[in-house]
mmCIF file of the N, C-alpha and C atoms, coordinates in Angstrom:
data_MODEL
# 
_entry.id   MODEL 
# 
loop_
_atom_site.group_PDB 
_atom_site.id 
_atom_site.type_symbol 
_atom_site.label_atom_id 
_atom_site.label_alt_id 
_atom_site.label_comp_id 
_atom_site.label_asym_id 
_atom_site.label_entity_id 
_atom_site.label_seq_id 
_atom_site.pdbx_PDB_ins_code 
_atom_site.Cartn_x 
_atom_site.Cartn_y 
_atom_site.Cartn_z 
_atom_site.occupancy 
_atom_site.B_iso_or_equiv 
_atom_site.pdbx_formal_charge 
_atom_site.auth_seq_id 
_atom_site.auth_comp_id 
_atom_site.auth_asym_id 
_atom_site.auth_atom_id 
_atom_site.pdbx_PDB_model_num 
ATOM 1   N N  . MET A 1 1  ? 28.949 38.343 98.401  1.00 0.00 ? 1  MET A N  1 
ATOM 2   C CA . MET A 1 1  ? 27.958 39.375 98.200  1.00 0.00 ? 1  MET A CA 1 
ATOM 3   C C  . MET A 1 1  ? 28.273 40.112 96.891  1.00 0.00 ? 1  MET A C  1 
ATOM 4   N N  . LYS A 1 2  ? 27.320 40.158 96.020  1.00 0.00 ? 2  LYS A N  1 
ATOM 5   C CA . LYS A 1 2  ? 27.457 40.867 94.747  1.00 0.00 ? 2  LYS A CA 1 
ATOM 6   C C  . LYS A 1 2  ? 27.035 42.311 94.966  1.00 0.00 ? 2  LYS A C  1 
ATOM 7   N N  . SER A 1 3  ? 27.890 43.227 94.588  1.00 0.00 ? 3  SER A N  1 
ATOM 8   C CA . SER A 1 3  ? 27.582 44.644 94.802  1.00 0.00 ? 3  SER A CA 1 
ATOM 9   C C  . SER A 1 3  ? 27.015 45.275 93.536  1.00 0.00 ? 3  SER A C  1 
ATOM 10  N N  . ARG A 1 4  ? 26.344 46.413 93.723  1.00 0.00 ? 4  ARG A N  1 
ATOM 11  C CA . ARG A 1 4  ? 25.796 47.178 92.600  1.00 0.00 ? 4  ARG A CA 1 
ATOM 12  C C  . ARG A 1 4  ? 26.474 48.536 92.493  1.00 0.00 ? 4  ARG A C  1 
ATOM 13  N N  . CYS A 1 5  ? 27.653 48.650 93.064  1.00 0.00 ? 5  CYS A N  1 
ATOM 14  C CA . CYS A 1 5  ? 28.337 49.944 93.116  1.00 0.00 ? 5  CYS A CA 1 
ATOM 15  C C  . CYS A 1 5  ? 28.741 50.456 91.740  1.00 0.00 ? 5  CYS A C  1 
ATOM 16  N N  . ALA A 1 6  ? 29.024 49.575 90.813  1.00 0.00 ? 6  ALA A N  1 
ATOM 17  C CA . ALA A 1 6  ? 29.453 50.005 89.482  1.00 0.00 ? 6  ALA A CA 1 
ATOM 18  C C  . ALA A 1 6  ? 28.350 50.802 88.774  1.00 0.00 ? 6  ALA A C  1 
ATOM 19  N N  . THR A 1 7  ? 27.102 50.524 89.101  1.00 0.00 ? 7  THR A N  1 
ATOM 20  C CA . THR A 1 7  ? 25.979 51.206 88.453  1.00 0.00 ? 7  THR A CA 1 
ATOM 21  C C  . THR A 1 7  ? 25.206 52.121 89.406  1.00 0.00 ? 7  THR A C  1 
ATOM 22  N N  . CYS A 1 8  ? 25.770 52.395 90.550  1.00 0.00 ? 8  CYS A N  1 
ATOM 23  C CA . CYS A 1 8  ? 25.093 53.199 91.566  1.00 0.00 ? 8  CYS A CA 1 
ATOM 24  C C  . CYS A 1 8  ? 24.942 54.660 91.117  1.00 0.00 ? 8  CYS A C  1 
ATOM 25  N N  . PRO A 1 9  ? 23.715 55.199 91.108  1.00 0.00 ? 9  PRO A N  1 
ATOM 26  C CA . PRO A 1 9  ? 23.518 56.590 90.711  1.00 0.00 ? 9  PRO A CA 1 
ATOM 27  C C  . PRO A 1 9  ? 24.170 57.575 91.687  1.00 0.00 ? 9  PRO A C  1 
ATOM 28  N N  . MET A 1 10 ? 24.221 57.220 92.966  1.00 0.00 ? 10 MET A N  1 
ATOM 29  C CA . MET A 1 10 ? 24.846 58.086 93.954  1.00 0.00 ? 10 MET A CA 1 
ATOM 30  C C  . MET A 1 10 ? 26.357 58.184 93.684  1.00 0.00 ? 10 MET A C  1 
ATOM 31  N N  . LYS A 1 11 ? 26.975 57.085 93.332  1.00 0.00 ? 11 LYS A N  1 
ATOM 32  C CA . LYS A 1 11 ? 28.410 57.067 93.008  1.00 0.00 ? 11 LYS A CA 1 
ATOM 33  C C  . LYS A 1 11 ? 28.676 57.898 91.751  1.00 0.00 ? 11 LYS A C  1 
ATOM 34  N N  . ALA A 1 12 ? 27.829 57.774 90.760  1.00 0.00 ? 12 ALA A N  1 
ATOM 35  C CA . ALA A 1 12 ? 28.002 58.523 89.512  1.00 0.00 ? 12 ALA A CA 1 
ATOM 36  C C  . ALA A 1 12 ? 27.925 60.029 89.775  1.00 0.00 ? 12 ALA A C  1 
ATOM 37  N N  . LYS A 1 13 ? 26.970 60.470 90.601  1.00 0.00 ? 13 LYS A N  1 
ATOM 38  C CA . LYS A 1 13 ? 26.853 61.895 90.935  1.00 0.00 ? 13 LYS A CA 1 
ATOM 39  C C  . LYS A 1 13 ? 28.076 62.374 91.711  1.00 0.00 ? 13 LYS A C  1 
ATOM 40  N N  . ALA A 1 14 ? 28.570 61.528 92.607  1.00 0.00 ? 14 ALA A N  1 
ATOM 41  C CA . ALA A 1 14 ? 29.740 61.890 93.405  1.00 0.00 ? 14 ALA A CA 1 
ATOM 42  C C  . ALA A 1 14 ? 30.973 62.048 92.523  1.00 0.00 ? 14 ALA A C  1 
ATOM 43  N N  . GLU A 1 15 ? 31.098 61.216 91.511  1.00 0.00 ? 15 GLU A N  1 
ATOM 44  C CA . GLU A 1 15 ? 32.242 61.306 90.612  1.00 0.00 ? 15 GLU A CA 1 
ATOM 45  C C  . GLU A 1 15 ? 32.156 62.544 89.716  1.00 0.00 ? 15 GLU A C  1 
ATOM 46  N N  . LYS A 1 16 ? 30.951 62.967 89.376  1.00 0.00 ? 16 LYS A N  1 
ATOM 47  C CA . LYS A 1 16 ? 30.773 64.154 88.526  1.00 0.00 ? 16 LYS A CA 1 
ATOM 48  C C  . LYS A 1 16 ? 31.122 65.437 89.264  1.00 0.00 ? 16 LYS A C  1 
ATOM 49  N N  . ASN A 1 17 ? 30.768 65.507 90.542  1.00 0.00 ? 17 ASN A N  1 
ATOM 50  C CA . ASN A 1 17 ? 31.005 66.719 91.323  1.00 0.00 ? 17 ASN A CA 1 
ATOM 51  C C  . ASN A 1 17 ? 31.539 66.338 92.709  1.00 0.00 ? 17 ASN A C  1 
ATOM 52  N N  . PRO A 1 18 ? 32.846 66.089 92.828  1.00 0.00 ? 18 PRO A N  1 
ATOM 53  C CA . PRO A 1 18 ? 33.410 65.608 94.080  1.00 0.00 ? 18 PRO A CA 1 
ATOM 54  C C  . PRO A 1 18 ? 33.340 66.583 95.261  1.00 0.00 ? 18 PRO A C  1 
ATOM 55  N N  . ARG A 1 19 ? 33.080 67.845 95.023  1.00 0.00 ? 19 ARG A N  1 
ATOM 56  C CA . ARG A 1 19 ? 33.039 68.818 96.116  1.00 0.00 ? 19 ARG A CA 1 
ATOM 57  C C  . ARG A 1 19 ? 31.636 69.023 96.684  1.00 0.00 ? 19 ARG A C  1 
ATOM 58  N N  . ALA A 1 20 ? 30.642 68.407 96.091  1.00 0.00 ? 20 ALA A N  1 
ATOM 59  C CA . ALA A 1 20 ? 29.257 68.570 96.540  1.00 0.00 ? 20 ALA A CA 1 
ATOM 60  C C  . ALA A 1 20 ? 29.007 67.829 97.854  1.00 0.00 ? 20 ALA A C  1 
ATOM 61  N N  . LEU A 1 21 ? 27.995 68.263 98.570  1.00 0.00 ? 21 LEU A N  1 
ATOM 62  C CA . LEU A 1 21 ? 27.627 67.627 99.828  1.00 0.00 ? 21 LEU A CA 1 
ATOM 63  C C  . LEU A 1 21 ? 27.287 66.151 99.615  1.00 0.00 ? 21 LEU A C  1 
ATOM 64  N N  . MET A 1 22 ? 26.550 65.843 98.558  1.00 0.00 ? 22 MET A N  1 
ATOM 65  C CA . MET A 1 22 ? 26.183 64.457 98.275  1.00 0.00 ? 22 MET A CA 1 
ATOM 66  C C  . MET A 1 22 ? 27.433 63.594 98.087  1.00 0.00 ? 22 MET A C  1 
ATOM 67  N N  . SER A 1 23 ? 28.453 64.147 97.494  1.00 0.00 ? 23 SER A N  1 
ATOM 68  C CA . SER A 1 23 ? 29.704 63.414 97.291  1.00 0.00 ? 23 SER A CA 1 
ATOM 69  C C  . SER A 1 23 ? 30.375 63.108 98.619  1.00 0.00 ? 23 SER A C  1 
ATOM 70  N N  . ARG A 1 24 ? 30.319 64.061 99.520  1.00 0.00 ? 24 ARG A N  1 
ATOM 71  C CA . ARG A 1 24 ? 30.907 63.843 100.847 1.00 0.00 ? 24 ARG A CA 1 
ATOM 72  C C  . ARG A 1 24 ? 30.139 62.775 101.614 1.00 0.00 ? 24 ARG A C  1 
ATOM 73  N N  . LEU A 1 25 ? 28.829 62.800 101.479 1.00 0.00 ? 25 LEU A N  1 
ATOM 74  C CA . LEU A 1 25 ? 28.016 61.758 102.121 1.00 0.00 ? 25 LEU A CA 1 
ATOM 75  C C  . LEU A 1 25 ? 28.318 60.391 101.533 1.00 0.00 ? 25 LEU A C  1 
ATOM 76  N N  . TRP A 1 26 ? 28.471 60.327 100.219 1.00 0.00 ? 26 TRP A N  1 
ATOM 77  C CA . TRP A 1 26 ? 28.804 59.064 99.573  1.00 0.00 ? 26 TRP A CA 1 
ATOM 78  C C  . TRP A 1 26 ? 30.156 58.545 100.062 1.00 0.00 ? 26 TRP A C  1 
ATOM 79  N N  . LYS A 1 27 ? 31.135 59.436 100.158 1.00 0.00 ? 27 LYS A N  1 
ATOM 80  C CA . LYS A 1 27 ? 32.464 59.049 100.627 1.00 0.00 ? 27 LYS A CA 1 
ATOM 81  C C  . LYS A 1 27 ? 32.389 58.504 102.051 1.00 0.00 ? 27 LYS A C  1 
ATOM 82  N N  . TRP A 1 28 ? 31.644 59.173 102.924 1.00 0.00 ? 28 TRP A N  1 
ATOM 83  C CA . TRP A 1 28 ? 31.472 58.699 104.291 1.00 0.00 ? 28 TRP A CA 1 
ATOM 84  C C  . TRP A 1 28 ? 30.795 57.327 104.298 1.00 0.00 ? 28 TRP A C  1 
ATOM 85  N N  . HIS A 1 29 ? 29.799 57.174 103.479 1.00 0.00 ? 29 HIS A N  1 
ATOM 86  C CA . HIS A 1 29 ? 29.048 55.931 103.380 1.00 0.00 ? 29 HIS A CA 1 
ATOM 87  C C  . HIS A 1 29 ? 29.946 54.750 103.002 1.00 0.00 ? 29 HIS A C  1 
ATOM 88  N N  . THR A 1 30 ? 30.964 54.996 102.175 1.00 0.00 ? 30 THR A N  1 
ATOM 89  C CA . THR A 1 30 ? 31.860 53.909 101.755 1.00 0.00 ? 30 THR A CA 1 
ATOM 90  C C  . THR A 1 30 ? 32.738 53.403 102.887 1.00 0.00 ? 30 THR A C  1 
ATOM 91  N N  . THR A 1 31 ? 32.845 54.146 103.992 1.00 0.00 ? 31 THR A N  1 
ATOM 92  C CA . THR A 1 31 ? 33.684 53.694 105.102 1.00 0.00 ? 31 THR A CA 1 
ATOM 93  C C  . THR A 1 31 ? 33.049 52.559 105.891 1.00 0.00 ? 31 THR A C  1 
ATOM 94  N N  . TRP A 1 32 ? 31.731 52.384 105.781 1.00 0.00 ? 32 TRP A N  1 
ATOM 95  C CA . TRP A 1 32 ? 31.073 51.326 106.541 1.00 0.00 ? 32 TRP A CA 1 
ATOM 96  C C  . TRP A 1 32 ? 30.180 50.420 105.693 1.00 0.00 ? 32 TRP A C  1 
ATOM 97  N N  . CYS A 1 33 ? 29.980 50.719 104.448 1.00 0.00 ? 33 CYS A N  1 
ATOM 98  C CA . CYS A 1 33 ? 29.050 49.968 103.604 1.00 0.00 ? 33 CYS A CA 1 
ATOM 99  C C  . CYS A 1 33 ? 29.606 48.582 103.224 1.00 0.00 ? 33 CYS A C  1 
ATOM 100 N N  . PRO A 1 34 ? 28.900 47.505 103.558 1.00 0.00 ? 34 PRO A N  1 
ATOM 101 C CA . PRO A 1 34 ? 29.374 46.169 103.184 1.00 0.00 ? 34 PRO A CA 1 
ATOM 102 C C  . PRO A 1 34 ? 29.363 45.950 101.669 1.00 0.00 ? 34 PRO A C  1 
ATOM 103 N N  . GLY A 1 35 ? 28.451 46.594 100.960 1.00 0.00 ? 35 GLY A N  1 
ATOM 104 C CA . GLY A 1 35 ? 28.413 46.485 99.501  1.00 0.00 ? 35 GLY A CA 1 
ATOM 105 C C  . GLY A 1 35 ? 29.652 47.095 98.868  1.00 0.00 ? 35 GLY A C  1 
ATOM 106 N N  . TRP A 1 36 ? 30.108 48.216 99.404  1.00 0.00 ? 36 TRP A N  1 
ATOM 107 C CA . TRP A 1 36 ? 31.315 48.866 98.883  1.00 0.00 ? 36 TRP A CA 1 
ATOM 108 C C  . TRP A 1 36 ? 32.537 47.983 99.114  1.00 0.00 ? 36 TRP A C  1 
ATOM 109 N N  . LYS A 1 37 ? 32.611 47.355 100.271 1.00 0.00 ? 37 LYS A N  1 
ATOM 110 C CA . LYS A 1 37 ? 33.731 46.459 100.574 1.00 0.00 ? 37 LYS A CA 1 
ATOM 111 C C  . LYS A 1 37 ? 33.727 45.268 99.608  1.00 0.00 ? 37 LYS A C  1 
ATOM 112 N N  . ALA A 1 38 ? 32.551 44.740 99.299  1.00 0.00 ? 38 ALA A N  1 
ATOM 113 C CA . ALA A 1 38 ? 32.444 43.642 98.341  1.00 0.00 ? 38 ALA A CA 1 
ATOM 114 C C  . ALA A 1 38 ? 32.857 44.114 96.951  1.00 0.00 ? 38 ALA A C  1 
ATOM 115 N N  . TYR A 1 39 ? 32.483 45.312 96.586  1.00 0.00 ? 39 TYR A N  1 
ATOM 116 C CA . TYR A 1 39 ? 32.849 45.880 95.291  1.00 0.00 ? 39 TYR A CA 1 
ATOM 117 C C  . TYR A 1 39 ? 34.370 46.007 95.172  1.00 0.00 ? 39 TYR A C  1 
ATOM 118 N N  . GLN A 1 40 ? 35.001 46.464 96.228  1.00 0.00 ? 40 GLN A N  1 
ATOM 119 C CA . GLN A 1 40 ? 36.459 46.599 96.216  1.00 0.00 ? 40 GLN A CA 1 
ATOM 120 C C  . GLN A 1 40 ? 37.134 45.234 96.059  1.00 0.00 ? 40 GLN A C  1 
ATOM 121 N N  . LYS A 1 41 ? 36.576 44.208 96.697  1.00 0.00 ? 41 LYS A N  1 
ATOM 122 C CA . LYS A 1 41 ? 37.120 42.853 96.543  1.00 0.00 ? 41 LYS A CA 1 
ATOM 123 C C  . LYS A 1 41 ? 36.951 42.354 95.114  1.00 0.00 ? 41 LYS A C  1 
ATOM 124 N N  . GLU A 1 42 ? 35.795 42.644 94.504  1.00 0.00 ? 42 GLU A N  1 
ATOM 125 C CA . GLU A 1 42 ? 35.559 42.262 93.110  1.00 0.00 ? 42 GLU A CA 1 
ATOM 126 C C  . GLU A 1 42 ? 36.591 42.910 92.197  1.00 0.00 ? 42 GLU A C  1 
ATOM 127 N N  . LEU A 1 43 ? 36.855 44.193 92.408  1.00 0.00 ? 43 LEU A N  1 
ATOM 128 C CA . LEU A 1 43 ? 37.834 44.910 91.592  1.00 0.00 ? 43 LEU A CA 1 
ATOM 129 C C  . LEU A 1 43 ? 39.230 44.329 91.783  1.00 0.00 ? 43 LEU A C  1 
ATOM 130 N N  . ALA A 1 44 ? 39.572 43.975 93.000  1.00 0.00 ? 44 ALA A N  1 
ATOM 131 C CA . ALA A 1 44 ? 40.890 43.402 93.277  1.00 0.00 ? 44 ALA A CA 1 
ATOM 132 C C  . ALA A 1 44 ? 41.059 42.056 92.574  1.00 0.00 ? 44 ALA A C  1 
ATOM 133 N N  . ARG A 1 45 ? 40.001 41.263 92.535  1.00 0.00 ? 45 ARG A N  1 
ATOM 134 C CA . ARG A 1 45 ? 40.054 39.963 91.864  1.00 0.00 ? 45 ARG A CA 1 
ATOM 135 C C  . ARG A 1 45 ? 40.211 40.123 90.352  1.00 0.00 ? 45 ARG A C  1 
ATOM 136 N N  . GLN A 1 46 ? 39.637 41.175 89.798  1.00 0.00 ? 46 GLN A N  1 
ATOM 137 C CA . GLN A 1 46 ? 39.722 41.409 88.353  1.00 0.00 ? 46 GLN A CA 1 
ATOM 138 C C  . GLN A 1 46 ? 41.115 41.854 87.945  1.00 0.00 ? 46 GLN A C  1 
ATOM 139 N N  . GLY A 1 47 ? 41.855 42.432 88.861  1.00 0.00 ? 47 GLY A N  1 
ATOM 140 C CA . GLY A 1 47 ? 43.197 42.909 88.562  1.00 0.00 ? 47 GLY A CA 1 
ATOM 141 C C  . GLY A 1 47 ? 43.175 44.254 87.879  1.00 0.00 ? 47 GLY A C  1 
ATOM 142 N N  . PRO A 1 48 ? 44.354 44.730 87.478  1.00 0.00 ? 48 PRO A N  1 
ATOM 143 C CA . PRO A 1 48 ? 44.430 46.035 86.825  1.00 0.00 ? 48 PRO A CA 1 
ATOM 144 C C  . PRO A 1 48 ? 43.644 46.050 85.513  1.00 0.00 ? 48 PRO A C  1 
ATOM 145 N N  . GLN A 1 49 ? 42.986 47.178 85.249  1.00 0.00 ? 49 GLN A N  1 
ATOM 146 C CA . GLN A 1 49 ? 42.212 47.291 84.025  1.00 0.00 ? 49 GLN A CA 1 
ATOM 147 C C  . GLN A 1 49 ? 43.142 47.331 82.837  1.00 0.00 ? 49 GLN A C  1 
ATOM 148 N N  . GLY A 1 50 ? 42.675 46.753 81.759  1.00 0.00 ? 50 GLY A N  1 
ATOM 149 C CA . GLY A 1 50 ? 43.449 46.776 80.515  1.00 0.00 ? 50 GLY A CA 1 
ATOM 150 C C  . GLY A 1 50 ? 44.476 45.667 80.412  1.00 0.00 ? 50 GLY A C  1 
ATOM 151 N N  . LYS A 1 51 ? 44.522 44.792 81.390  1.00 0.00 ? 51 LYS A N  1 
ATOM 152 C CA . LYS A 1 51 ? 45.491 43.698 81.302  1.00 0.00 ? 51 LYS A CA 1 
ATOM 153 C C  . LYS A 1 51 ? 44.795 42.367 81.415  1.00 0.00 ? 51 LYS A C  1 
# 
């Protein structure tokens, strides 16, 4: 499954203001979202950034 989390507008807003209600909802959403799990696997396959 290819995820779109890297370009997600909800994720971008959450990163800008981590204490906002929307950020908390986004964080909760990542606990069950299959797209987020796929995104994490993609990042793990890429390895550490800059190397």
